[in-house]
N, C-alpha and C positions, 0 to 999 in steps of 0.2 A: 409682267416685269421683264425687262431686257436691258442690256448694256450696249452702248455704242463706244467703240474705241477707234480713234483715228489720229492721224498726224495733223497738227495744227496747220492751217493753210490749204487743206485739201477739201474742206466742206464748209462753205460760207455760213450756212444756217447753223450748223453745230458750233462753228467757231464763235459766232456772235452770241449764242446761248451760253457757251462756256465762259466767254469773257464777261458777260453780264453777271453770271453767278460768281465768278472769281472776284470781280470788282466789289460785289455786295459783301463777300466774305472779308476781303481786304479792308473795306471801310467800316467793318464792325469792330471798333476799338475796344469793345467790352470783352472780346475773345482774347485770351492771354497770348495766343500765337498769331495774332492778326498779321504781323509782318511777314509770316511765312507764305502769305498768299499774294505777294507783290507780282506785278507783271513779269519781272525778271526771273522770279522763281519758276515760272512755267515756260518762259521763252526757251529754256534749255531742254525741255522735255522732248523725248522722242515721239511720244504720243500722249493723248489725254483721253479720259473716259468720263461718261455720264451714265449712271444707272437710273433707269426710269421705272417708277411704279405708278400704275394707272396713268401712264403717259406724262407724268410730272417728274422732274429731277429729284432723285432721292439721295444719291451719293455722287461725288465728283473726286477725281484724283488724276495723277499723271504717272507716266513711266519715264524714269530718268536714267541717264548714263553720264558718268563723270570720268575724267581722266585719272583720278586717284584710285579708281577701281580697276581690277583686272579686265583685260579685253573680254568682250562678249558678256559683261555683267551689267545687270539692270536692276534698279530699285523700282518695285511695283507698289501700288497704293501710295505713291508719293503725294504728300500733302492732302491726304484723305479728309474730306469734310462733307457735312450735310448742308445743303442750301438753307437759307434763313427760314423759308416756309416750313421746313422739316426739322428745324434746329432743336436738338436735344442731344445730350451726350450719347456717345456710342458705347452702350454698356453691355450689349449682347450681340452675337453674330446674327445677322439677318440674311435671308436668301439673296437680297440685293448685293451684299458683300461677296457672297459666293459667285454670283453672276459676274461681278466686276473682276474678281480674281481669274475666273476662267477666260473672260474676254481679253484681259491683258496678257495672260500667258499664251492664248491663241494668237493674238496680234504679234507677239514676239516671235513665235514659231513661224508665222507666215511672212514676216517683214524684216527679220534680222537673222544674224547667225548666233543668237543668244545661246549661252551655255549655262548661265546661272542667273536666277531672279531672286531677289531678297527683299525683305521688309525689315526696317529697323526703327527703333524708338530710343530716345535718350534715357528713358526709365528702365528699371530692371524688373524682373519677376512677372513679365507678361508672356514670355515665350511659350511655356508649356501649355498654357490655356489655349493659345492660338494653334499650336501643333495638334493638340487633342481635338479641338473643334473643327479645324480645317479638314482633318481626316474623317471625323464623324459625320459632319454635315455636308461637306463639299467634295469628298473623295479626293482630296489633294494631300499628299504626304510631304509636308515640309520637314526640314531637319534643323538642328541647332548644335552649337558647341558652346564651350565656356569662354571663348575669346571675345574681346571687343575689337571691332574693325574700324579702320579709318573711313568715315563716311562723307567727309568733306575735305577740301584742299588744305586746311589749316591744322597740321598735326599738333600744334601747340595749344589748340583750343580743346579743353576737355570734353565739350559737347560734341565734338567731331568723332569721338571714340564711342561706338555704340554696339550693343548686342544685336545680333541679327537672327532671323530664321531664313532659311533658303530652300530653293527648289531647283534641282538640276544637278549639274556635275560638281560634286564636292571637291574634286581635285583642284578646281580653280582657286579654292581658299588658300592653298599653299603659296600662291603668288600675290596674295593680298596683304598689305601692311596691317599687322595686328598687334594688340597689346595682350600678352598671354598671362597677365597677372592673376 
């Protein structure tokens, strides 16, 4: 098992594989979030990743940076999915997920001036499970607080306010627009 993380446009073979996998996911209209896998959703990514198990793609995701986030802040595991051949819901943490987390954090350290990496979801009550298990299985100590943070450019859209878990410099959070309800 291994993970490749790269900037789109820098590796033709991996670019083609990622695009094929992304297009399959986008064209699967049975998936409730199929629109999240459009070409434009990944065009903004700083980098993308494919995790391989037995040399076959197991997980795919991106690293995203947006102007509504503080400087040097990146969303990791952005648009995480399993390719069709491996399709099943993600109900437990696998070593592949840990490999992807480490690969994306390493890529950020080597290629950016990142200060904070975060993961967000629209739903609630997922954070503690991930904090506990990232520490236990992957030796990564993420943190959380009770705020919802602006995760997309439309502050009037309730789905843009999400709970996060984060890794890195917590002082960055003070400059991020949040809903402290």
